[in-house]
DSSP file (Angstrom, degrees, kcal/mol; ACC not computed):
  #  RESIDUE AA STRUCTURE BP1 BP2  ACC     N-H-->O    O-->H-N    N-H-->O    O-->H-N    TCO  KAPPA ALPHA  PHI   PSI    X-CA   Y-CA   Z-CA
    1    1 A M              0   0    0      0, 0.0     2,-0.0     0, 0.0     0, 0.0   0.000 360.0 360.0 360.0 130.9  -24.5  -12.9  -94.8
    2    2 A T     >  -     0   0    0      1,-0.1     4,-2.3     4,-0.0     5,-0.2  -0.323 360.0-112.3 -77.3 163.5  -20.7  -13.0  -94.5
    3    3 A D  H  > S+     0   0    0      1,-0.2     4,-2.6     2,-0.2     5,-0.2   0.875 117.7  53.9 -61.2 -38.1  -18.9  -14.6  -91.6
    4    4 A A  H  > S+     0   0    0      2,-0.2     4,-2.5     1,-0.2    -1,-0.2   0.912 109.7  46.5 -64.5 -42.8  -17.5  -11.2  -90.5
    5    5 A V  H  > S+     0   0    0      2,-0.2     4,-2.4     1,-0.2    -1,-0.2   0.910 113.1  49.9 -65.9 -41.5  -21.0   -9.7  -90.4
    6    6 A Q  H  X S+     0   0    0     -4,-2.3     4,-2.3     2,-0.2    -2,-0.2   0.907 111.4  48.6 -62.5 -42.1  -22.3  -12.7  -88.5
    7    7 A A  H  X S+     0   0    0     -4,-2.6     4,-2.3     2,-0.2    -2,-0.2   0.918 111.7  49.3 -65.0 -43.4  -19.5  -12.4  -86.0
    8    8 A D  H  X S+     0   0    0     -4,-2.5     4,-2.5     1,-0.2    -2,-0.2   0.915 111.1  49.7 -61.5 -42.9  -20.1   -8.7  -85.5
    9    9 A R  H  X S+     0   0    0     -4,-2.4     4,-2.2     1,-0.2    -1,-0.2   0.909 110.7  49.3 -64.1 -42.4  -23.8   -9.3  -85.0
   10   10 A K  H  X S+     0   0    0     -4,-2.3     4,-1.1     2,-0.2    -1,-0.2   0.889 110.5  51.4 -63.9 -39.0  -23.1  -12.0  -82.4
   11   11 A M  H >X S+     0   0    0     -4,-2.3     4,-0.7     1,-0.2     3,-0.6   0.927 110.4  48.3 -63.2 -44.8  -20.7   -9.7  -80.6
   12   12 A L  H >< S+     0   0    0     -4,-2.5     3,-0.9     1,-0.2    -2,-0.2   0.892 109.3  53.3 -62.6 -39.2  -23.2   -6.9  -80.5
   13   13 A E  H 3< S+     0   0    0     -4,-2.2    -1,-0.2     1,-0.2    -2,-0.2   0.728 104.4  56.7 -68.9 -21.2  -25.9   -9.3  -79.2
   14   14 A S  H << S+     0   0    0     -4,-1.1    -1,-0.2    -3,-0.6    -2,-0.2   0.619  87.4  97.3 -86.4 -12.3  -23.6  -10.4  -76.4
   15   15 A L    <<  -     0   0    0     -3,-0.9     9,-0.5    -4,-0.7     2,-0.3  -0.425  57.6-159.1 -75.7 152.0  -23.1   -6.9  -75.0
   16   16 A V  B     -A   23   0A   0      7,-0.1     6,-0.1    -2,-0.1    19,-0.1  -0.872  32.3 -84.2-126.0 162.2  -25.2   -5.6  -72.1
   17   17 A C     >  -     0   0    0      5,-2.7     4,-2.1    -2,-0.3     5,-0.1  -0.447  30.9-141.3 -64.6 130.7  -26.1   -2.1  -70.8
   18   18 A P  T  4 S+     0   0    0      0, 0.0    -1,-0.1     0, 0.0    33,-0.0   0.724  99.4  43.7 -68.3 -19.5  -23.4   -0.8  -68.6
   19   19 A M  T  4 S+     0   0    0      3,-0.1    -2,-0.0     1,-0.0    -3,-0.0   0.899 130.9  16.8 -88.0 -47.3  -26.0    0.8  -66.3
   20   20 A T  T  4 S-     0   0    0      2,-0.1    -1,-0.0     3,-0.1    -3,-0.0   0.590  86.0-132.3-104.6 -13.5  -28.6   -1.9  -65.9
   21   21 A Q     <  +     0   0    0     -4,-2.1     0, 0.0     1,-0.2     0, 0.0   0.633  67.4 131.1  63.1  14.9  -26.7   -5.0  -67.1
   22   22 A G        -     0   0    0      1,-0.2    -5,-2.7    -5,-0.1    -1,-0.2  -0.298  64.2 -70.4 -90.5 178.1  -29.8   -5.6  -69.2
   23   23 A P  B     -A   16   0A   0      0, 0.0     2,-0.4     0, 0.0    14,-0.3  -0.233  40.3-144.1 -70.3 156.3  -30.2   -6.5  -72.9
   24   24 A L        -     0   0    0     -9,-0.5     2,-0.5   -11,-0.2    11,-0.2  -0.936   6.4-140.3-118.9 143.8  -29.5   -4.0  -75.7
   25   25 A A  E     -B   34   0B   0      9,-2.7     9,-3.4    -2,-0.4     2,-0.6  -0.891  19.4-129.4-103.5 134.4  -31.4   -3.8  -79.0
   26   26 A Y  E     -B   33   0B   0     -2,-0.5     2,-0.8     7,-0.2     7,-0.2  -0.732  15.9-164.3 -86.1 122.0  -29.4   -3.2  -82.1
   27   27 A D  E  >> -B   32   0B   0      5,-3.1     5,-1.7    -2,-0.6     4,-1.3  -0.876   6.4-176.7-105.5  97.5  -30.7   -0.3  -84.3
   28   28 A A  T  45S+     0   0    0     -2,-0.8    -1,-0.2     1,-0.2     5,-0.0   0.857  79.0  56.3 -65.0 -37.1  -28.9   -0.8  -87.6
   29   29 A E  T  45S+     0   0    0      1,-0.2    -1,-0.2     2,-0.1    -2,-0.0   0.913 119.7  29.6 -63.5 -43.9  -30.4    2.3  -89.2
   30   30 A R  T  45S-     0   0    0      2,-0.1    14,-0.3    -3,-0.1    -1,-0.2   0.516 104.0-126.7 -93.1  -6.5  -29.1    4.6  -86.5
   31   31 A Q  T  <5 +     0   0    0     -4,-1.3    13,-2.3     1,-0.2     2,-0.3   0.973  65.9 126.8  55.2  58.3  -26.0    2.5  -85.7
   32   32 A E  E   < -BC  27  43B   0     -5,-1.7    -5,-3.1    11,-0.2     2,-0.5  -0.949  61.0-133.3-139.8 157.3  -26.8    2.3  -82.0
   33   33 A L  E     -BC  26  42B   0      9,-2.7     9,-3.4    -2,-0.3     2,-0.5  -0.982  32.9-150.2-110.1 121.9  -27.3   -0.2  -79.2
   34   34 A V  E     -BC  25  41B   0     -9,-3.4    -9,-2.7    -2,-0.5     2,-0.7  -0.808  15.7-166.2-105.4 129.0  -30.5    0.8  -77.3
   35   35 A S  E  >> - C   0  40B   0      5,-3.2     5,-1.8    -2,-0.5     4,-1.5  -0.917   4.1-176.6-108.4 102.9  -31.2    0.1  -73.6
   36   36 A K  T  45S+     0   0    0     -2,-0.7    -1,-0.2   -13,-0.3   -12,-0.1   0.868  83.4  57.3 -66.4 -35.3  -34.9    0.6  -73.0
   37   37 A A  T  45S+     0   0    0    -14,-0.3    -1,-0.2     1,-0.2    -2,-0.0   0.887 116.5  33.6 -63.2 -40.1  -34.4    0.0  -69.3
   38   38 A A  T  45S-     0   0    0      2,-0.2    -1,-0.2    -3,-0.0    -2,-0.2   0.623 104.8-127.1 -90.1 -14.8  -31.9    2.8  -69.0
   39   39 A G  T  <5 +     0   0    0     -4,-1.5    20,-2.7     1,-0.3     2,-0.3   0.852  68.3 122.6  70.5  34.2  -33.5    5.0  -71.6
   40   40 A L  E   < -CD  35  58B   0     -5,-1.8    -5,-3.2    18,-0.2     2,-0.5  -0.928  51.8-152.9-130.9 152.2  -30.2    5.4  -73.5
   41   41 A A  E     -CD  34  57B   0     16,-2.3    16,-3.0    -2,-0.3    -7,-0.2  -0.991  15.4-151.4-124.5 121.9  -28.8    4.6  -76.9
   42   42 A F  E     -C   33   0B   0     -9,-3.4    -9,-2.7    -2,-0.5    14,-0.1  -0.803  20.1-125.6 -95.5 127.7  -25.1    3.9  -77.2
   43   43 A P  E     -C   32   0B   0      0, 0.0     7,-3.1     0, 0.0     2,-0.5  -0.300   7.5-145.1 -73.6 154.8  -23.5    4.8  -80.6
   44   44 A I  E     -E   49   0C   0    -13,-2.3     2,-0.5   -14,-0.3     3,-0.1  -0.983  21.7-174.3-116.3 116.1  -21.5    2.5  -82.8
   45   45 A R  E >   -E   48   0C   0      3,-2.4     3,-1.9    -2,-0.5   -14,-0.0  -0.951  68.5 -12.7-117.9 123.3  -18.7    4.4  -84.5
   46   46 A G  T 3  S-     0   0    0     -2,-0.5    -1,-0.2     1,-0.3     0, 0.0   0.819 129.9 -54.7  59.3  30.6  -16.5    2.8  -87.1
   47   47 A G  T 3  S+     0   0    0      1,-0.2    -1,-0.3    -3,-0.1   -16,-0.0   0.480 116.0 115.6  82.9   3.1  -17.9   -0.6  -86.1
   48   48 A I  E <   -E   45   0C   0     -3,-1.9    -3,-2.4     2,-0.0     2,-0.3  -0.924  64.5-132.4-111.0 120.7  -17.0   -0.1  -82.4
   49   49 A P  E     -E   44   0C   0      0, 0.0     2,-0.9     0, 0.0    -5,-0.2  -0.530  13.2-145.9 -68.8 129.9  -19.7    0.2  -79.8
   50   50 A I        -     0   0    0     -7,-3.1     2,-0.3    -2,-0.3     5,-0.1  -0.835  18.1-177.1 -99.0  98.7  -19.1    3.1  -77.5
   51   51 A M        +     0   0    0     -2,-0.9     2,-0.5    -9,-0.1    -1,-0.1  -0.128  37.5 122.1 -95.4  38.0  -20.4    1.8  -74.2
   52   52 A L    >>  -     0   0    0     -2,-0.3     3,-1.3     1,-0.1     4,-0.8  -0.874  58.7-144.2-102.2 129.7  -19.8    5.0  -72.1
   53   53 A V  G >4 S+     0   0    0     -2,-0.5     3,-0.9     1,-0.3    -1,-0.1   0.867 101.9  58.9 -59.8 -36.6  -22.9    6.6  -70.4
   54   54 A D  G 34 S+     0   0    0      1,-0.2    -1,-0.3    -3,-0.1    -3,-0.0   0.742 107.9  46.3 -64.5 -23.2  -21.4   10.1  -71.1
   55   55 A E  G <4 S+     0   0    0     -3,-1.3    -1,-0.2     2,-0.1    -2,-0.2   0.539  92.9 105.5 -94.7  -9.9  -21.5    9.3  -74.9
   56   56 A A    <<  -     0   0    0     -3,-0.9     2,-0.4    -4,-0.8   -14,-0.2  -0.356  68.1-127.2 -76.1 151.2  -25.0    7.8  -74.9
   57   57 A R  E     -D   41   0B   0    -16,-3.0   -16,-2.3    -2,-0.1     2,-0.3  -0.820  24.4-121.7 -95.5 134.4  -28.0    9.6  -76.3
   58   58 A R  E     -D   40   0B   0     -2,-0.4   -18,-0.2   -18,-0.2     2,-0.2  -0.574  26.0-126.1 -74.2 135.8  -31.1    9.9  -74.1
   59   59 A L              0   0    0    -20,-2.7    -1,-0.1    -2,-0.3   -18,-0.0  -0.577 360.0 360.0 -81.2 146.3  -34.2    8.3  -75.5
   60   60 A D              0   0    0     -2,-0.2    -1,-0.1     0, 0.0    -2,-0.0   0.465 360.0 360.0 -76.2 360.0  -37.3   10.5  -75.7
């Protein structure tokens, strides 16, 4: 794993849900940060997490 990938992963792990302030799970396959507590998945576009509730996908 390169230093850049490690740094990106650490940055993603330090983010919290903007609604609940709870933890987010990184879904590498879908390129999303998932908040189970809020029932939302926040997209990652071009390597940038989009932490806006209006941009989040509702979990089924």
